[in-house]
Structure formats: C-alpha cells, structure tokens
C-alpha positions as CSV (number, residue, x, y, z in Angstrom):
1,M,0.0,0.0,0.0
2,K,1.2,3.5,-0.7
3,R,-0.4,6.9,0.1
4,H,-0.6,9.4,-2.7
5,S,-0.3,13.2,-2.4
6,L,-1.5,15.2,-5.4
7,I,-0.5,18.9,-5.5
8,C,-2.4,21.2,-7.8
9,R,-0.2,23.8,-9.3
10,F,-1.4,26.5,-11.6
11,T,1.7,26.8,-13.7
12,A,5.1,25.1,-13.9
13,D,6.5,28.3,-12.4
14,D,4.3,28.1,-9.3
15,E,6.9,27.4,-6.7
16,Q,4.8,28.2,-3.6
17,P,6.3,26.0,-0.9
18,I,4.0,23.2,0.3
19,S,4.7,21.0,3.3
20,V,3.4,17.5,2.5
21,F,1.5,16.2,5.6
22,E,2.4,12.6,5.2
23,H,6.2,12.0,4.8
24,G,6.9,9.1,2.6
25,S,3.8,9.4,0.4
26,T,4.1,9.4,-3.4
27,V,3.9,13.0,-4.5
28,T,2.6,14.1,-7.9
29,E,2.4,17.7,-8.9
30,I,0.0,18.6,-11.6
31,S,0.0,22.0,-13.5
32,F,-3.4,23.0,-14.6
33,V,-2.4,26.2,-16.5
34,S,-0.6,25.9,-19.9
35,D,2.1,28.2,-21.2
36,D,-0.5,30.3,-22.9
37,G,-2.2,31.1,-19.6
38,N,-5.3,29.0,-20.2
39,F,-6.5,26.2,-17.9
40,G,-6.1,22.8,-19.3
41,Y,-7.8,19.4,-18.8
42,G,-11.1,20.9,-20.2
43,L,-11.6,23.6,-17.6
44,G,-10.5,26.5,-19.8
45,G,-12.7,25.3,-22.6
46,L,-15.7,25.2,-20.3
47,L,-15.0,28.7,-18.9
48,G,-14.8,30.0,-22.5
49,R,-18.1,28.3,-23.4
50,L,-19.9,29.8,-20.3
51,E,-18.5,33.2,-21.3
52,E,-19.9,32.8,-24.8
53,L,-23.3,32.1,-23.2
54,G,-23.1,35.3,-21.2
55,L,-22.5,33.6,-17.8
56,Q,-20.1,34.6,-15.1
57,P,-19.6,31.8,-12.6
58,S,-18.4,32.5,-9.1
59,E,-14.8,32.0,-8.0
60,A,-15.9,29.6,-5.3
61,A,-17.7,27.5,-8.0
62,F,-14.5,27.4,-10.0
63,D,-12.6,26.3,-6.9
64,L,-15.1,23.4,-6.5
65,T,-14.6,22.4,-10.2
66,L,-10.8,22.5,-9.8
67,L,-11.1,20.3,-6.7
68,A,-13.4,17.9,-8.4
69,A,-11.0,17.7,-11.4
70,L,-8.1,16.8,-9.0
71,V,-10.3,14.2,-7.3
72,F,-11.2,12.7,-10.6
73,C,-7.6,12.6,-11.7
74,A,-6.6,10.7,-8.5
75,D,-9.6,8.4,-8.9
76,L,-8.8,7.7,-12.5
77,R,-5.1,7.2,-12.3
78,I,-4.4,5.6,-8.9
79,N,-4.8,1.8,-9.1
80,R,-6.9,0.3,-6.3
81,E,-5.5,-3.2,-6.4
82,G,-1.9,-2.2,-6.4
83,D,-2.1,0.8,-4.1
84,S,-4.3,-0.3,-1.2
85,Q,-4.1,-2.9,1.5
86,D,-7.5,-4.4,0.8
87,G,-7.6,-4.2,-3.0
88,W,-10.1,-1.3,-2.8
89,T,-9.5,1.5,-0.3
90,R,-6.8,4.0,-1.4
91,E,-5.3,6.8,0.8
92,I,-5.1,10.1,-1.0
93,D,-4.2,13.6,0.1
94,L,-5.0,16.6,-2.1
95,Y,-3.5,20.1,-2.0
96,V,-5.7,22.6,-3.6
97,P,-5.3,26.4,-4.2
98,V,-8.6,28.4,-3.7
99,H,-9.7,32.0,-3.8
100,D,-10.8,32.1,-0.1
101,V,-9.2,29.6,2.2
102,A,-11.3,30.0,5.4
103,P,-14.7,28.6,4.2
104,W,-13.0,25.7,2.4
105,A,-10.8,24.8,5.3
106,S,-13.9,24.7,7.5
107,E,-15.4,22.2,5.1
108,S,-12.4,19.9,4.8
109,A,-13.8,17.2,7.2
110,R,-17.2,17.2,5.4
111,L,-15.6,16.9,2.0
112,S,-13.5,14.0,3.2
113,R,-16.6,12.2,4.6
114,T,-18.5,12.9,1.4
115,L,-15.8,11.6,-0.9
116,R,-15.2,8.6,1.3
117,F,-18.9,7.7,1.0
118,L,-18.8,8.2,-2.7
119,T,-15.6,6.4,-3.7
120,G,-14.8,4.2,-0.7
121,D,-11.3,5.8,-0.3
122,E,-9.7,7.7,2.6
123,W,-9.3,11.4,1.5
124,R,-7.6,14.3,3.2
125,I,-7.8,17.7,1.6
126,F,-5.6,20.7,2.4
127,F,-6.3,24.2,1.1
128,R,-4.1,27.2,0.4
129,R,-4.4,30.6,-1.3
130,R,-4.1,30.8,-5.0
131,P,-0.7,31.9,-6.2
132,D,-0.1,35.6,-7.2
133,G,-1.7,36.6,-10.5
134,F,-4.7,34.3,-10.1
135,D,-7.0,36.2,-7.7
136,S,-9.6,36.3,-10.4
137,I,-9.9,33.4,-12.8
138,V,-13.5,33.6,-14.0
139,P,-13.8,35.7,-17.2
140,Q,-15.8,38.8,-16.8
141,A,-18.7,38.2,-19.2
142,A,-20.5,41.1,-20.8
143,P,-23.8,41.9,-18.9
144,A,-26.6,39.9,-20.4
145,L,-30.3,39.5,-19.7
146,P,-31.1,36.3,-17.8
147,R,-31.4,33.6,-20.4
148,F,-31.5,30.3,-18.5
149,S,-34.0,29.4,-15.8
150,C,-32.0,26.4,-14.5
151,A,-29.2,24.0,-15.3
152,A,-29.6,20.3,-15.8
153,L,-27.1,17.5,-16.1
154,F,-27.2,15.9,-19.5
155,S,-25.2,12.7,-19.8
156,G,-26.6,11.2,-22.9
157,G,-28.5,8.6,-20.8
158,L,-32.2,8.0,-21.0
159,D,-32.9,9.6,-17.5
160,S,-31.1,12.8,-18.4
161,Y,-32.9,12.9,-21.8
162,I,-36.2,12.6,-20.1
163,G,-35.2,15.3,-17.6
164,A,-34.4,17.7,-20.4
165,I,-37.7,17.0,-22.2
166,D,-39.7,17.5,-19.0
167,R,-37.9,20.8,-18.3
168,L,-38.7,22.1,-21.7
169,D,-42.3,21.0,-21.6
170,A,-42.6,22.7,-18.3
171,G,-41.8,26.0,-20.0
172,E,-38.2,26.3,-18.5
173,T,-35.1,27.3,-20.4
174,P,-32.4,25.0,-19.2
175,L,-28.7,25.0,-19.8
176,L,-27.8,21.4,-20.3
177,V,-24.3,20.5,-18.9
178,S,-22.4,17.5,-20.1
179,H,-19.1,15.8,-19.2
180,Y,-17.6,13.4,-21.7
181,M,-14.3,11.6,-22.2
182,D,-15.3,8.6,-24.3
183,G,-18.1,7.6,-26.7
184,A,-20.8,9.2,-24.5
185,S,-20.3,12.3,-26.6
186,E,-22.1,10.9,-29.6
187,Y,-25.3,10.1,-27.6
188,Q,-25.2,13.6,-26.0
189,K,-25.0,15.1,-29.5
190,K,-27.8,13.0,-30.9
191,C,-30.2,13.7,-28.0
192,F,-29.4,17.4,-28.0
193,A,-30.1,17.6,-31.8
194,N,-33.4,15.9,-31.2
195,L,-34.3,18.5,-28.6
196,Q,-33.3,21.3,-31.0
197,R,-35.5,20.0,-33.7
198,E,-38.5,19.5,-31.3
199,Y,-38.2,22.8,-29.5
200,P,-36.9,25.3,-32.1
201,N,-38.4,28.3,-30.4
202,T,-37.0,27.8,-26.9
203,D,-33.6,29.4,-26.1
204,F,-32.0,26.5,-24.3
205,D,-28.4,25.5,-24.9
206,I,-25.7,23.1,-23.9
207,A,-22.2,23.4,-22.4
208,R,-20.0,20.3,-22.8
209,A,-16.7,19.7,-21.0
210,Y,-14.1,17.2,-22.0
211,V,-12.3,16.6,-18.7
212,S,-9.8,13.7,-18.6
213,F,-6.3,12.8,-17.6
214,K,-4.0,10.8,-19.7
215,A,-2.7,7.4,-18.7
216,G,0.8,7.4,-17.2
217,M,0.7,10.9,-15.8
218,M,1.2,9.5,-12.3
219,P,4.3,7.4,-12.1
220,G,4.4,4.3,-10.1
221,T,0.8,3.3,-10.4
222,A,-1.5,1.8,-13.0
223,G,-4.8,3.3,-14.0
224,E,-8.2,2.6,-12.5
225,S,-11.5,1.7,-14.2
226,T,-14.0,2.2,-11.4
227,Q,-14.4,6.1,-11.7
228,R,-16.5,6.4,-8.6
229,S,-15.8,10.1,-8.3
230,R,-17.2,11.0,-11.8
231,S,-20.5,12.3,-10.4
232,F,-18.6,14.7,-8.1
233,L,-17.0,16.2,-11.2
234,F,-20.3,16.2,-13.1
235,F,-22.0,18.0,-10.2
236,A,-19.2,20.5,-10.0
237,L,-19.4,21.3,-13.8
238,G,-23.2,21.8,-13.4
239,V,-22.7,24.0,-10.3
240,L,-20.1,26.1,-12.2
241,A,-22.6,26.8,-14.9
242,A,-25.6,27.4,-12.6
243,S,-23.6,29.8,-10.4
244,G,-23.2,32.1,-13.4
245,M,-27.0,32.6,-13.8
246,G,-27.4,35.0,-10.9
247,Q,-29.8,34.6,-8.0
248,S,-30.5,31.2,-6.5
249,R,-30.6,28.4,-9.1
250,R,-31.4,24.7,-9.3
251,L,-29.2,22.1,-10.8
252,Y,-31.4,19.2,-11.9
253,V,-29.9,15.7,-11.5
254,P,-32.3,13.3,-13.3
255,E,-32.0,9.8,-12.0
256,N,-34.6,7.1,-11.4
257,G,-35.2,6.1,-7.8
258,L,-34.1,2.5,-8.1
259,I,-30.6,3.6,-9.3
260,A,-30.4,6.5,-6.9
261,L,-30.8,4.2,-3.9
262,N,-28.8,1.4,-5.5
263,V,-29.5,-1.1,-2.8
264,P,-27.1,-4.1,-3.2
265,L,-28.9,-6.8,-5.1
266,D,-27.2,-9.6,-3.1
267,P,-24.8,-9.9,-0.2
268,L,-21.8,-9.9,-2.5
269,R,-22.7,-6.6,-4.3
270,V,-20.7,-4.2,-2.1
271,G,-17.7,-2.0,-2.6
272,A,-16.8,-2.1,-6.2
273,L,-20.3,-3.1,-7.2
274,S,-22.3,-0.5,-5.3
275,T,-22.2,3.0,-6.6
276,R,-23.6,6.0,-4.7
277,T,-23.5,8.7,-7.4
278,T,-27.0,10.1,-6.7
279,H,-27.7,8.7,-3.2
280,P,-29.8,11.0,-1.0
281,F,-27.0,11.1,1.7
282,Y,-24.4,12.1,-0.9
283,M,-26.5,14.8,-2.5
284,A,-27.4,16.2,0.9
285,R,-23.7,16.5,1.8
286,V,-23.0,18.3,-1.5
287,N,-25.9,20.7,-0.9
288,E,-24.6,21.5,2.5
289,L,-21.1,22.1,1.1
290,L,-22.5,24.5,-1.5
291,G,-24.4,26.5,1.1
292,N,-21.5,26.7,3.5
293,I,-19.0,28.0,0.8
294,G,-21.5,30.5,-0.5
295,I,-22.6,29.0,-3.8
296,P,-26.3,29.7,-4.3
297,V,-27.1,26.5,-6.2
298,T,-29.2,23.6,-5.0
299,L,-29.0,20.0,-6.5
300,E,-32.4,18.3,-7.0
301,N,-33.4,14.9,-8.3
302,P,-37.1,15.3,-9.2
303,Y,-37.3,11.5,-10.1
304,R,-36.1,10.0,-6.8
305,H,-39.6,8.5,-6.1
306,M,-40.1,7.2,-9.7
307,T,-39.0,4.0,-11.4
308,K,-37.4,4.4,-14.8
309,G,-40.5,2.9,-16.4
310,E,-42.7,5.4,-14.6
311,M,-40.4,8.2,-15.9
312,I,-41.0,7.1,-19.4
313,A,-44.8,6.7,-18.9
314,A,-45.1,10.2,-17.3
315,V,-43.4,12.1,-20.1
316,K,-45.9,14.5,-21.8
317,N,-44.1,14.4,-25.2
318,Q,-44.5,10.7,-25.7
319,R,-44.2,11.1,-29.5
320,L,-40.6,12.5,-29.2
321,L,-39.4,10.1,-26.6
322,R,-40.9,7.0,-28.3
323,R,-39.2,8.0,-31.6
324,S,-35.8,8.9,-30.1
325,A,-35.2,7.0,-26.9
326,K,-33.0,4.7,-28.9
327,D,-30.5,7.6,-29.3
328,S,-29.7,7.6,-25.6
329,M,-27.2,5.3,-23.8
330,S,-27.8,3.6,-20.5
331,C,-25.1,0.8,-20.6
332,S,-22.5,0.9,-17.8
333,S,-19.8,0.1,-20.4
334,P,-21.0,0.3,-23.9
335,A,-17.6,-0.5,-25.4
336,K,-17.0,-3.8,-23.6
337,G,-18.5,-5.8,-26.5
338,R,-15.5,-5.0,-28.7
339,F,-13.7,-8.1,-27.6
340,E,-16.5,-10.1,-29.2
341,K,-16.6,-7.9,-32.3
342,H,-19.8,-6.1,-31.2
343,P,-20.2,-2.5,-32.2
344,R,-20.4,0.1,-29.4
345,G,-23.9,-0.1,-27.8
346,H,-26.0,-1.6,-25.0
347,C,-24.7,-4.9,-23.8
348,G,-28.2,-5.9,-22.5
349,H,-27.0,-7.7,-19.4
350,C,-25.5,-5.1,-17.0
351,V,-27.6,-3.6,-14.2
352,P,-28.4,-0.3,-16.1
353,C,-29.3,-2.2,-19.2
354,L,-31.6,-4.6,-17.4
355,I,-33.4,-1.6,-15.8
356,R,-33.6,0.1,-19.2
357,R,-35.1,-3.1,-20.8
358,A,-37.7,-3.3,-18.1
359,A,-38.5,0.5,-18.3
360,M,-39.0,0.5,-22.1
361,I,-41.4,-2.4,-21.8
362,R,-43.2,-0.7,-18.9
363,G,-43.4,2.6,-20.7
364,F,-43.8,1.7,-24.3
365,S,-44.6,-2.0,-24.4
366,A,-41.7,-2.3,-26.8
367,D,-37.9,-1.8,-26.9
368,D,-35.9,-0.7,-30.0
369,S,-32.7,0.0,-28.1
370,G,-30.7,-2.8,-29.6
371,Y,-28.7,-5.1,-27.3
372,Q,-25.7,-7.3,-27.8
373,I,-27.8,-10.0,-26.2
374,P,-31.2,-9.5,-27.8
375,D,-32.8,-12.5,-26.1
376,L,-31.7,-13.1,-22.5
377,A,-33.7,-16.3,-22.2
378,A,-31.8,-17.9,-25.1
379,A,-28.3,-16.7,-24.1
380,N,-27.2,-19.7,-22.0
381,L,-26.4,-17.4,-19.0
382,R,-24.1,-18.5,-16.2
383,A,-24.3,-16.9,-12.7
384,K,-20.5,-16.6,-12.4
385,S,-20.0,-14.9,-15.8
386,A,-20.3,-11.2,-16.6
387,K,-23.4,-12.0,-18.8
388,G,-25.3,-13.8,-16.2
389,E,-24.3,-12.4,-12.8
390,H,-26.6,-9.3,-12.8
391,V,-29.6,-11.2,-14.0
392,R,-29.1,-13.7,-11.2
393,S,-28.5,-10.9,-8.7
394,F,-31.8,-9.2,-9.7
395,Q,-33.6,-12.5,-9.4
396,Y,-32.2,-12.9,-5.9
397,A,-33.3,-9.4,-4.8
398,I,-36.7,-9.8,-6.3
399,Q,-37.3,-13.1,-4.6
400,R,-36.2,-11.7,-1.3
401,V,-38.8,-8.9,-1.4
402,H,-41.4,-11.2,-2.8
403,L,-41.0,-13.6,0.2
404,N,-40.8,-10.7,2.7
405,P,-42.3,-7.4,1.4
406,A,-41.5,-5.7,4.6
407,S,-37.8,-6.2,4.0
408,A,-37.9,-3.3,1.5
409,D,-38.4,-1.0,4.5
410,W,-34.9,-1.8,6.0
411,V,-32.8,-2.8,3.0
412,I,-33.1,0.7,1.5
413,H,-30.9,1.8,4.4
414,S,-28.1,-0.6,3.5
415,P,-26.3,1.6,0.9
416,G,-26.0,4.6,3.2
417,P,-27.9,6.7,5.8
418,L,-31.3,8.2,4.9
419,S,-31.4,10.4,8.0
420,D,-31.6,13.5,5.8
421,V,-35.0,12.4,4.4
422,P,-37.0,10.6,7.1
423,T,-40.3,11.8,5.7
424,E,-39.4,10.0,2.4
425,W,-38.6,6.6,3.8
426,H,-42.0,5.2,2.8
427,A,-41.7,6.6,-0.7
428,L,-38.2,5.3,-1.1
429,S,-39.2,1.9,0.1
430,A,-42.1,1.9,-2.3
431,V,-40.0,2.9,-5.4
432,Y,-37.5,0.3,-4.5
433,S,-40.2,-2.4,-4.5
434,R,-41.8,-1.1,-7.7
435,G,-38.4,-0.9,-9.4
436,L,-37.6,-4.5,-8.6
437,A,-41.1,-5.6,-9.7
438,E,-40.5,-3.7,-13.0
439,V,-37.2,-5.5,-13.6
440,G,-38.9,-8.7,-12.6
441,N,-41.1,-8.5,-15.6
442,V,-37.9,-9.0,-17.7
443,V,-35.7,-11.3,-15.7
444,R,-38.3,-13.6,-14.1
445,G,-38.0,-17.1,-15.4
446,I,-34.7,-16.5,-17.3
447,P,-32.6,-19.6,-16.7
448,V,-29.2,-18.8,-15.2
449,Q,-26.9,-21.8,-14.6
450,A,-25.0,-21.8,-11.3
451,A,-21.6,-22.8,-12.7
C-alpha cells in the first residue's frame, strides 16, 4: 500500500512551498495552466463556453470544479488493487489552491466524509491561497439578460434525456451541462439535436466539457477503471454553470429512484459493485457544502420517487421520446463488447441495461434500443459470468422482497444513511419495491446456470 499526495499547481513556475502532511507518500504535482495562460484538462474550454453564453460563474464554483477535477484525476489514475491494503481503499491527500481559504478549510472534514462515502477511499484535503496573479480566474462576461432558468445534467443517458424533455415541456429554459471523455459524446449530441428540432423556439443550450487525464501521468501506479468520483466532477461542472446565472438556481440531476438508492442486489454486491452517485445522503452533503462555501445552487433529483418505467410513462411528449429514446445510452460500459466484435452499444445484461429493458417495456410495451444480447432467455447465461451475474442478482433481490415485502423498509438503508430524508422513507421503500417488480417482468423465469 502507498499513500498518494496530489499537489495542484497553476503553472510550472508556481513554486509556492507546500509541506506535505504525510512523509513518505508518493507526491505528484499537476500543473493546470498551460504556457498560454489557459486552464487545461477541459476547464479552460468550459470557462470559455460559459463566457460565450453570457454567464459569469463564481470564483468559489471554479474552486469546486478545480477540486473535483483533481479528485477525478486521482480516482482515474491511482490503481486500487496495487495501491491499497484491501484491494479497494486508497489513501489520497489533495493540496488545492482556492480563492478564499477560510470557508474551504472549515469544510475539509465534510468533504473527506462525502468523498469517502462516494468512492470508498480515505481522503484528506488541504487548502491554500491561489498563487499571485490568479486572484480572479472567471472571465468577466458582458452583462446579459437572464437567459436560462436552471441548469440540468445531460449525460446522454435516458434519464437525463427525459429530464431535459420535462424541463422544456414545463416552460423552462435549461442550460444542459455534459461531461464526456469517451463515446458518450455521440449520444449527447444525438439527444441534443433531437431537442433542438423539437423545441426550435426555446432558447435553451448546452455546455459540454471534455475533462480527462492521460494514462501514465502519475508514475508508479497503473490506471483505474471504477471512476466512482465522476459524479462529483459532473456535479461541479453543473454547479459552475448554474452559479453564473445569478440569484439562486437549481441544478437538476435526473436519476430514477431505483438507481439513486442502488440497494445491493445480493450480499456480494458491495464495494466495487455498489455506486452511490446520486444517493440522498451524498446529494445532501454536497448541498450542505454549496451552502457553506457561498454558492447559491441547489441540487435536486425530481425523479427520486419514480422508477425508470414510470419516468417514461409520465413524459408528456410521448411522441418525441418514443421516436428517439434509442438515441440515448444507458449501458455501464458500452464498449465492452468490442472483444467479441460487437459495435459500441447496449450490452443488454449489466444492471443499467436490465433496468432500461424493463423500463422500455413498462413505458412503451416495446424496446428498440438494440442489445448485444437480444434474447436473455436464449443466451445460456451462467451466474459466475459477466453476462449472467446481474440477471441472477436481480432474481435474488426480487425473490427476497417477494417472500418478505417488509424487507424493503430496511434494505433501503443498507447503501447509506437516509437520516436527511426521514419523511421520504416510505416513498423510497415503495419505489425500490416497484423498481424491482418492474425489472422482474424482464428477468423472471430466465434460466441462469449456477456454474
């Protein structure tokens, strides 16, 4: 096991002395500003795009985005198996320059707890003042009339596509915010083009950020594929955009309730197999952070009490969604079929694909998504293979609640605390049970061999 210390530098000339807390840790310094004075790793491009849109984000929101980018860099480039004692939990220290140290320093413990909940790692975060010459980073946009009523995350997935349609049908003018670093870009473009054609008289728009960190930039460790911190980066990008709209704004985070809770399907689905990207506890901690550092933006998931199928059925513009849902991407790893010569697309057997299959049948009574495994019943699935394990896990969870319906009331607490939303426990238990029943309509009766 080795502890890693990542030091954020603005330029290669930034020689501000930093005392590393943990002697003997592996230290990596990352310069975020290029020789031309622009921020790299996609941050400068996003700032420029927001300036084009007439938005002036807050300095605190930029600090959050810089922090989130450093977190994502560490998560993406520090290998879990080789750099932890238990094959999962890494120990990471971050050193981050910010505009105003005091509010950030007071939030260091909350940030560490939030990131630990999200990624499963041990984080320590140390703040210092920005180096000279960087007191103001956010471009001073020309004054403009308020254009956007809100911001909404737009991943290219079906839930975010539904979220955008619903915002537009509600008469809002959203700015859609996207993060991409792989093939998700094509689905974001397709879905946005569909919206442009359908709502030509609404002045909504999109801001897309390519934020990634190349392999090998941190010596002595291999890369990592789990990317548990990606939602923290995604939230930060959305907050950066929303903070430039003036007044208090909402950042919509569209996610169905079954995935938001993400209750482990069986006793083995913990750690690497249990993500918490939109869990109520995590989102509450981020909202607390935003309030305490003075960013007037609130995250909200309006679909936390709905299954994915219920989201589809409730969309007013059924014509648009029915015609173009196939342009969205739900698969957890759409490129994994390349080893079997499959084109990029839905695998059909991962957890998000199974939920999508069930939702499309629930909402449309048909599914034209196209899956690498079109017929699960004829696929000769095995419980210990990648193609069969999630089907079997769903069958286990569905049977557990079928035999003891009251178990839903307590298993929803297993992924993390729900103490922030005690009045929602009944609704969350209900959406969990309905979500499992929805998936049950697809996986019930599918043979999965034990070996």
